C-alpha positions as CSV (number, residue, x, y, z in Angstrom):
1,M,38.2,-85.9,-65.1
2,K,35.2,-85.8,-62.9
3,I,31.8,-84.1,-63.7
4,L,30.3,-82.2,-60.7
5,S,27.2,-84.6,-60.6
6,E,29.7,-87.4,-59.5
7,I,31.5,-85.5,-56.9
8,K,30.7,-87.1,-53.5
9,N,29.5,-85.0,-50.5
10,E,32.9,-85.3,-48.9
11,D,34.6,-84.0,-51.9
12,L,32.1,-81.0,-52.3
13,D,32.6,-80.2,-48.8
14,K,36.4,-80.1,-49.3
15,K,36.1,-78.1,-52.3
16,I,33.9,-75.6,-50.6
17,N,37.0,-74.9,-48.3
18,G,38.8,-73.5,-51.5
19,K,40.6,-76.5,-53.0
20,I,39.5,-76.2,-56.7
21,D,41.0,-78.5,-59.4
22,K,41.2,-76.7,-62.5
23,K,40.4,-80.0,-64.4
24,D,37.1,-80.3,-62.8
25,V,34.1,-79.8,-65.1
26,I,30.4,-79.6,-64.7
27,Q,27.5,-80.5,-66.9
28,D,26.3,-77.5,-68.8
29,I,22.6,-78.1,-68.8
30,S,22.0,-75.2,-71.2
31,I,23.8,-77.1,-73.9
32,G,22.1,-80.4,-73.5
33,G,24.2,-81.6,-70.5
34,I,27.7,-81.5,-72.5
35,D,30.6,-81.5,-70.0
36,K,32.2,-78.0,-70.0
37,V,35.4,-76.9,-68.4
38,I,35.0,-74.0,-66.1
39,S,37.8,-71.8,-64.7
40,A,39.1,-71.8,-61.1
41,E,37.5,-68.4,-60.5
42,A,33.9,-69.6,-61.7
43,A,34.5,-72.6,-59.7
44,K,35.3,-70.6,-56.6
45,Q,32.4,-68.5,-57.1
46,L,30.1,-71.5,-57.4
47,F,31.4,-73.2,-54.4
48,Q,31.1,-69.8,-52.5
49,S,27.4,-69.9,-53.2
50,V,27.1,-73.4,-51.9
51,S,29.0,-72.4,-48.8
52,D,26.5,-69.4,-48.2
53,G,23.5,-71.8,-48.7
54,K,25.1,-74.1,-46.2
55,T,25.5,-71.5,-43.6
56,K,21.8,-70.5,-44.0
57,I,20.6,-74.0,-43.7
58,A,22.6,-74.6,-40.6
59,S,21.4,-71.5,-39.0
60,A,17.8,-72.5,-39.8
61,I,18.3,-76.0,-38.3
62,T,19.9,-74.5,-35.2
63,D,16.9,-72.3,-34.6
64,K,14.7,-75.4,-34.5
65,G,16.8,-76.6,-31.6
66,I,19.2,-79.0,-33.4
67,S,22.7,-77.5,-33.2
68,T,24.4,-77.6,-36.8
69,S,27.5,-76.1,-38.1
70,P,28.0,-74.8,-41.7
71,T,31.0,-77.1,-41.8
72,D,28.8,-80.1,-41.3
73,T,28.5,-82.3,-44.3
74,F,25.2,-82.4,-46.1
75,D,24.6,-86.0,-44.8
76,V,24.9,-84.6,-41.3
77,M,22.6,-81.8,-42.0
78,S,20.0,-84.0,-43.7
79,G,20.0,-86.2,-40.5
80,N,19.6,-83.1,-38.4
81,I,16.6,-81.9,-40.5
82,K,15.0,-85.3,-39.9
83,D,15.6,-85.0,-36.0
84,I,13.6,-81.6,-36.0
85,K,10.6,-81.8,-33.8
86,T,7.5,-80.6,-35.8
87,G,4.9,-80.9,-32.8
88,Y,3.4,-82.7,-30.0
89,G,0.7,-85.3,-29.8
90,V,-1.3,-86.5,-26.9
91,G,0.8,-88.3,-24.4
92,D,4.2,-87.0,-25.7
93,I,6.9,-85.9,-23.2
94,V,7.8,-82.3,-23.4
95,L,11.2,-81.3,-21.8
96,P,11.2,-78.5,-19.3
97,K,13.5,-76.5,-21.4
98,N,11.0,-76.4,-24.2
99,I,8.2,-75.0,-22.1
100,K,7.5,-71.5,-20.7
101,E,5.2,-70.9,-18.0
102,I,2.7,-68.3,-18.5
103,Q,1.9,-66.0,-15.4
104,E,-0.3,-63.2,-14.6
105,Y,-0.8,-61.0,-11.5
106,T,-3.8,-61.4,-9.3
107,P,-5.0,-59.4,-6.4
108,N,-4.1,-61.7,-3.5
109,N,-6.5,-60.7,-1.0
110,T,-10.3,-60.2,-0.6
111,I,-10.5,-58.1,2.6
112,W,-14.1,-58.5,3.2
113,K,-17.4,-59.6,1.7
114,T,-20.8,-58.5,2.9
115,G,-23.7,-60.7,3.2
116,R,-26.7,-60.3,1.0
117,I,-27.8,-56.6,0.7
118,D,-29.1,-55.5,-2.8
119,W,-28.6,-55.9,-6.3
120,G,-25.8,-53.2,-6.4
121,L,-26.0,-50.6,-9.4
122,S,-23.7,-48.0,-7.9
123,I,-20.9,-47.9,-5.2
124,V,-18.7,-45.0,-3.9
125,V,-16.4,-44.6,-1.1
126,D,-15.5,-41.4,1.1
127,K,-12.3,-40.2,2.5
128,E,-12.7,-42.2,5.7
129,T,-13.5,-45.4,3.7
130,D,-17.1,-45.5,4.6
131,V,-19.0,-47.0,1.6
132,Y,-22.3,-46.1,0.0
133,L,-24.3,-48.4,-2.1
134,G,-27.3,-47.9,-4.3
135,G,-29.4,-50.6,-6.0
136,T,-32.6,-51.9,-7.2
137,Q,-34.5,-51.4,-3.9
138,G,-34.2,-47.7,-4.2
139,I,-32.2,-47.5,-1.0
140,I,-28.8,-45.8,-0.3
141,Y,-27.0,-48.1,2.2
142,K,-24.0,-46.7,4.1
143,L,-21.5,-49.2,5.3
144,D,-18.4,-48.6,7.6
145,K,-15.0,-49.6,6.5
146,Y,-15.6,-53.1,7.8
147,G,-18.6,-53.6,5.6
148,K,-21.0,-53.3,8.5
149,K,-24.4,-51.3,7.7
150,M,-24.7,-47.9,9.4
151,W,-27.7,-46.5,7.9
152,E,-30.3,-46.5,5.2
153,Y,-31.8,-43.7,3.2
154,K,-35.2,-44.6,1.7
155,G,-36.2,-41.4,-0.1
156,H,-36.4,-42.7,-3.5
157,T,-39.2,-44.8,-5.0
158,D,-37.2,-46.6,-7.7
159,W,-33.9,-48.1,-8.7
160,I,-30.7,-46.0,-7.9
161,Y,-28.5,-46.0,-10.8
162,S,-25.7,-43.5,-9.8
163,L,-24.1,-42.2,-6.5
164,V,-21.3,-39.5,-6.3
165,I,-19.6,-37.8,-3.2
166,D,-18.6,-34.1,-3.1
167,N,-15.7,-32.7,-1.2
168,Q,-17.9,-32.0,1.8
169,A,-18.9,-35.6,2.2
170,N,-22.5,-35.1,0.8
171,I,-24.0,-37.9,-1.3
172,Y,-26.1,-37.3,-4.6
173,S,-28.1,-40.0,-5.8
174,G,-29.7,-40.4,-9.3
175,S,-32.7,-42.6,-9.6
176,K,-35.2,-44.3,-12.2
177,D,-37.7,-42.2,-10.4
178,T,-36.1,-39.2,-12.6
179,T,-34.9,-37.3,-9.3
180,V,-31.6,-36.5,-7.8
181,H,-31.2,-36.3,-4.0
182,K,-28.7,-34.6,-2.0
183,V,-28.0,-36.5,1.3
184,D,-25.8,-35.7,4.1
185,K,-23.2,-38.0,5.5
186,N,-25.8,-38.8,8.3
187,G,-28.4,-39.9,5.9
188,N,-30.5,-36.8,6.0
189,C,-32.0,-35.4,2.7
190,I,-31.0,-31.8,2.1
191,W,-32.8,-31.1,-1.3
192,K,-34.4,-33.0,-4.4
193,Y,-33.9,-32.0,-7.9
194,I,-37.2,-32.9,-9.8
195,E,-36.6,-31.5,-13.2
196,G,-35.3,-34.8,-14.8
197,I,-37.0,-35.9,-18.0
198,S,-36.4,-39.5,-17.7
199,Y,-34.6,-41.8,-15.3
200,I,-31.1,-40.6,-14.1
201,E,-28.3,-43.0,-15.4
202,D,-25.1,-41.2,-14.2
203,L,-23.9,-38.4,-12.0
204,T,-20.7,-36.6,-11.4
205,V,-19.4,-33.6,-9.3
206,D,-16.7,-31.1,-9.9
207,G,-14.4,-29.2,-7.7
208,D,-17.0,-26.4,-6.9
209,N,-19.6,-29.2,-6.1
210,N,-21.5,-28.6,-9.2
211,I,-23.5,-31.6,-10.2
212,Y,-23.7,-33.0,-13.8
213,I,-26.8,-35.4,-14.6
214,A,-27.0,-37.7,-17.4
215,D,-30.7,-37.9,-18.2
216,H,-32.0,-40.9,-20.2
217,G,-34.2,-38.4,-21.8
218,R,-31.3,-37.1,-23.9
219,V,-30.5,-34.0,-21.7
220,L,-27.3,-33.2,-19.7
221,H,-28.1,-30.9,-16.7
222,K,-25.6,-29.0,-14.7
223,I,-26.7,-27.8,-11.3
224,N,-25.2,-25.9,-8.5
225,K,-24.5,-27.3,-5.0
226,D,-27.9,-25.8,-3.9
227,G,-29.8,-27.9,-6.5
228,K,-30.6,-24.9,-8.9
229,K,-30.3,-25.3,-12.7
230,I,-27.1,-23.8,-14.4
231,W,-27.6,-25.0,-17.8
232,Q,-28.9,-27.9,-20.0
233,Y,-27.3,-29.6,-23.0
234,K,-29.7,-31.1,-25.5
235,G,-27.2,-31.9,-28.4
236,Y,-27.0,-35.6,-27.8
237,N,-30.0,-36.7,-29.7
238,I,-30.3,-40.1,-28.1
239,R,-30.2,-41.3,-24.5
240,L,-27.4,-40.3,-22.3
241,S,-25.7,-42.9,-20.0
242,A,-22.5,-41.7,-18.8
243,V,-21.0,-38.3,-17.8
244,T,-17.5,-37.1,-16.1
245,V,-15.9,-33.7,-15.6
246,D,-12.1,-32.8,-15.6
247,L,-10.2,-30.3,-13.6
248,E,-11.0,-27.3,-15.8
249,F,-14.7,-28.1,-15.7
250,N,-14.8,-29.5,-19.2
251,V,-17.6,-32.1,-19.4
252,Y,-17.7,-35.3,-21.2
253,C,-21.0,-37.3,-21.9
254,G,-21.9,-40.5,-23.9
255,G,-24.6,-42.8,-24.4
256,A,-26.4,-44.7,-27.2
257,S,-25.4,-42.5,-30.0
258,Y,-22.1,-44.4,-30.1
259,G,-20.0,-41.4,-29.2
260,V,-18.6,-38.9,-26.5
261,H,-19.1,-35.2,-26.5
262,K,-16.8,-32.9,-25.0
263,L,-18.4,-29.6,-23.8
264,D,-16.9,-26.5,-22.2
265,K,-18.0,-25.3,-18.6
266,N,-20.7,-23.3,-20.2
267,G,-22.2,-26.3,-21.9
268,N,-21.0,-25.7,-25.5
269,K,-19.9,-28.6,-27.6
270,I,-16.2,-28.7,-28.4
271,W,-15.8,-32.0,-30.2
272,A,-17.4,-35.6,-30.6
273,Y,-15.3,-38.9,-30.6
274,V,-17.1,-41.6,-32.4
275,P,-15.0,-44.7,-32.9
276,D,-16.8,-47.7,-31.8
277,S,-20.0,-49.1,-32.9
278,T,-21.4,-50.0,-29.5
279,N,-23.2,-47.9,-26.6
280,V,-20.9,-45.9,-24.4
281,V,-21.7,-47.1,-20.8
282,T,-19.3,-45.4,-18.6
283,L,-16.8,-42.5,-18.5
284,I,-14.0,-41.4,-16.3
285,V,-11.0,-38.6,-16.7
286,D,-7.6,-38.5,-15.2
287,E,-5.7,-35.6,-13.9
288,E,-4.1,-34.7,-17.3
289,S,-7.8,-34.8,-18.9
290,N,-7.2,-38.2,-20.6
291,I,-10.7,-39.8,-20.9
292,Y,-11.5,-43.4,-20.4
293,I,-14.5,-44.9,-22.2
294,G,-16.2,-48.3,-21.5
295,Y,-18.2,-49.7,-24.1
296,E,-21.0,-52.2,-24.3
297,S,-18.8,-54.1,-26.6
298,G,-16.3,-54.8,-23.6
299,N,-13.6,-52.6,-24.9
300,V,-11.9,-49.6,-23.0
301,H,-10.7,-46.7,-25.0
302,K,-8.2,-44.1,-23.7
303,I,-8.5,-40.8,-25.6
304,D,-6.7,-37.5,-25.0
305,K,-8.4,-34.2,-24.2
306,E,-8.2,-33.4,-28.1
307,G,-10.3,-36.5,-28.7
308,N,-7.4,-38.5,-30.2
309,K,-7.4,-42.3,-29.4
310,I,-4.3,-43.4,-27.4
311,W,-5.0,-47.0,-26.8
312,E,-7.8,-49.5,-26.7
313,Y,-7.9,-52.4,-24.2
314,A,-10.0,-55.4,-25.2
315,E,-9.5,-58.2,-22.6
316,H,-13.2,-58.3,-21.3
317,R,-15.6,-60.7,-22.8
318,K,-18.7,-58.6,-22.0
319,K,-20.0,-55.0,-21.4
320,I,-18.0,-52.5,-19.4
321,S,-20.2,-51.5,-16.6
322,S,-17.9,-49.3,-14.5
323,L,-14.5,-47.5,-14.4
324,A,-12.5,-46.2,-11.6
325,I,-8.8,-44.6,-11.4
326,D,-6.4,-44.7,-8.6
327,S,-3.7,-42.1,-7.3
328,R,-1.2,-43.6,-9.6
329,S,-3.3,-43.4,-12.9
330,N,-4.0,-47.2,-12.9
331,I,-7.5,-48.0,-14.4
332,Y,-9.8,-50.4,-13.1
333,S,-12.7,-51.9,-15.3
334,G,-15.6,-53.8,-14.0
335,S,-17.5,-56.0,-16.4
336,E,-20.6,-58.2,-16.8
337,D,-18.0,-61.0,-17.4
338,T,-17.8,-61.0,-13.6
339,T,-14.3,-59.7,-13.4
340,V,-12.4,-56.5,-12.5
341,H,-9.2,-56.0,-14.3
342,K,-6.5,-53.4,-13.4
343,I,-4.9,-51.7,-16.4
344,D,-1.9,-49.5,-16.3
345,K,-1.8,-46.1,-17.9
346,S,-0.2,-47.7,-21.1
347,G,-3.2,-50.0,-21.5
348,K,-1.6,-53.1,-20.3
349,K,-3.3,-55.5,-18.0
350,I,-1.8,-55.9,-14.6
351,W,-4.1,-58.3,-13.1
352,R,-7.9,-59.3,-12.8
353,Y,-10.0,-60.2,-9.8
354,T,-12.3,-63.1,-10.2
355,D,-13.8,-63.7,-7.0
356,Y,-17.2,-61.9,-7.4
357,N,-18.7,-64.6,-9.5
358,S,-21.6,-62.3,-10.7
359,K,-22.0,-59.3,-13.0
360,V,-19.8,-56.5,-11.7
361,L,-21.8,-53.4,-12.1
362,S,-19.9,-50.8,-10.2
363,I,-16.6,-50.2,-8.8
364,C,-14.6,-47.6,-6.9
365,V,-11.2,-47.0,-5.3
366,D,-10.4,-45.4,-2.0
367,S,-7.5,-43.2,-1.0
368,N,-5.5,-46.5,0.0
369,N,-6.1,-47.6,-3.7
370,E,-8.2,-50.6,-2.3
371,I,-10.9,-51.6,-4.6
372,Y,-14.7,-52.2,-3.9
373,C,-17.3,-53.7,-6.2
374,C,-20.8,-54.8,-6.4
375,G,-23.4,-56.1,-8.8
376,N,-26.1,-58.6,-9.3
377,G,-24.6,-61.0,-6.6
378,Y,-26.3,-58.8,-4.1
379,T,-23.1,-58.5,-2.0
380,V,-20.1,-55.9,-1.7
381,H,-16.5,-57.1,-2.0
382,K,-13.5,-55.0,-0.7
383,F,-10.1,-56.2,-2.0
384,S,-6.6,-55.3,-1.7
385,N,-4.1,-54.2,-4.5
386,G,-1.5,-56.7,-3.1
387,E,-0.4,-58.8,-5.9
388,S,0.9,-62.3,-6.6
389,Y,1.6,-64.6,-9.6
390,E,-1.0,-67.0,-10.9
391,T,0.0,-69.5,-13.5
392,T,-2.6,-69.4,-16.3
393,G,-1.0,-71.8,-18.9
394,Y,2.1,-73.1,-20.5
395,K,3.7,-72.1,-23.9
396,I,5.6,-74.8,-26.0
397,L,8.9,-73.2,-27.2
398,N,9.8,-75.9,-29.5
C-alpha cells in the first residue's frame, strides 16, 4: 500500500484520469499524519480538484506565451513556467510577434506658410477662403487663399484679441484699446463701439448679425449690426475671456471665475457649469447646442445644452488657446504646447499637427475643412485634413 506523498507525478497524472485504487491511502494531517484509507469517491473528488487546478495552471502558462496542456505532467508544467519571459533588458532581442506598432494619424500636407507678419492672436476665414489676422501690432491683415497679403486695417491702437465675420462678410475686431470695430471686406471702417469697460477678449456673432462682446471688465455686451447696445450682462463677477452663441440665440460666456454661464437671448442666466479649477479660455458650440470649453489647464470639456458633461479630453500639455469645429462636428484644439489636435465628436483624438513650432494662439476651419493657425511664431499656416499614419512607438506584448 502507498501513501499519497509517495506517489510519483506520473502515477498522480494517471490517477487524475480516473483510475483510483481503493487500497490507496493518504496521510491525514489532522490526526498527526496517520495513514487513513479513503473511499474511491473521496479519492475521485480529490483528483478532480487537482485536475481542475492543472487546467487553470495550464491556461495561465499558455496566456504567458508558452503553450501548455492540462494533460501535461507537473514536471512539464514546471519547466514551462521557468521558460516564461518576465521582461526585456537592454540589448535583448524581441521577436516581431511580441511587438505591436503604435500609430496615429497626422495631417500629411501643410498647404502654405506665410513669412513673418505679426504675433497672431486671432484668425478667421470667410466663405471665399480669404483669411483675416489680428495681432499685437493692432492691425487687421487680409490674406488671399494663397496666403498673400491683400490689405491692412490700422484703425486700432492696441492688440487685437478677437476677430469674427458675419454672414455678409463684414469683420468685427475686439481690441485691448477697449473698442470694437466693424470693417467691410475691403478694409473700410463702418462703425466703432466705444462702450467697452476694459479690453475686449472675445467676440461672436449670431445669425441676425448681432455681436456679443466678452469684456475684461466683467461685462458681456450684446449689440446689433449697427453697433447699438441691446443689453449687458454683469453677473459674471470676474473678467470674461470667452463667448459663443447657439442657433437659438442662447449665449455662453466664461472666464476667470472657473465656470461657464448660459444666458437666454434676453441676457437672463439659465445655468452655470463649474467643474474645472482653472480659467475658461475659449468656447465654441455645435449645431446641436453642445458646448466645448478650452481651459487653461490644457483640458477640453464637451457639455450638453443642459450643462451636463459628456466627455473630457486631456491630451494637451499646456493651455488651450483656441477651439474650432468643422462641418462634420470634428473639433480642433490649438494649444500653447505648439500643437493642433483633431478630436472626433466622441472625444477621441484623430491626429495632431506639430509643424507650427511655436505657441498656437488661434485656429479656424474653412468650408473645405482645411485648417489655419497663428501664434507667436509670427506666421500663418494653412494645412489640409488629409491624413496619414505616423509610427509613434512600439508596445511589447509578452
